[in-house]
C-alpha positions in Angstrom: 61.9 71.3 -21.6 62.6 73.9 -18.8 59.4 76.2 -18.2 57.7 77.5 -15.2 54.7 74.6 -15.4 57.5 72.0 -14.5 56.9 73.3 -10.7 53.0 72.3 -10.9 53.7 69.1 -12.8 55.9 68.1 -9.7 53.5 68.9 -7.0 50.8 67.3 -9.1 52.8 63.8 -9.2 53.3 64.4 -5.5 49.6 64.7 -5.1 49.0 61.7 -7.4 51.2 59.7 -5.4 49.5 61.0 -1.9 46.2 59.9 -3.7 47.3 56.5 -4.6 48.6 55.6 -1.1 45.2 57.0 0.1 46.0 60.3 2.0 44.4 62.5 -0.8 40.7 62.1 -1.4 39.9 60.5 -4.7 37.5 63.2 -5.6 40.7 65.7 -5.7 41.8 66.7 -9.1 45.7 66.6 -8.4 46.6 69.4 -11.2 43.6 71.8 -9.8 45.0 71.4 -6.5 48.7 71.7 -7.4 47.7 74.8 -9.4 45.9 76.5 -6.3 48.8 75.7 -4.2 51.6 77.3 -6.6 49.4 80.2 -7.8 48.7 81.2 -4.2 52.6 81.1 -3.3 53.2 83.0 -6.8 50.1 85.8 -6.1 51.7 86.4 -2.2 55.4 86.6 -3.7 54.3 89.3 -6.3 52.3 91.1 -3.9 55.1 91.4 -1.4 57.6 92.3 -4.2 55.2 95.2 -5.9 54.4 96.5 -2.6 58.4 96.3 -1.4 57.4 94.4 1.8 60.5 91.8 2.3 60.0 88.7 4.8 62.0 86.8 6.8 62.6 83.4 5.9 60.5 82.2 9.3 57.6 84.7 7.9 57.9 83.0 4.5 58.2 79.5 6.1 54.8 80.3 8.4 52.8 81.6 5.2 53.9 78.4 3.4 52.7 76.0 6.2 49.4 78.0 6.7 48.4 77.4 2.7 49.5 73.6 2.9 47.8 73.2 6.5 44.7 74.5 4.7 44.9 73.0 1.8 45.7 69.5 3.2 42.6 70.1 5.5 40.6 70.4 2.6 41.8 67.5 0.4 42.6 65.0 2.8 40.9 61.6 3.0 40.1 61.6 6.5 
């Protein structure tokens, strides 16, 4: 079935593997972390589209890196 939830499942699978090899804390719920990551990206895109504020590829990449850096600082196993 093709549906929007597939992206969340893919990120969840990635985080489960990262958890299995010890890079993500065992106390993290991978599905919740995936939902938070993609939810923040969807909300950001919605706001930009709603306000008519296009971003360059570089600005979009910077946003994604900031979100990922914040997420992994919080769920990492170090």
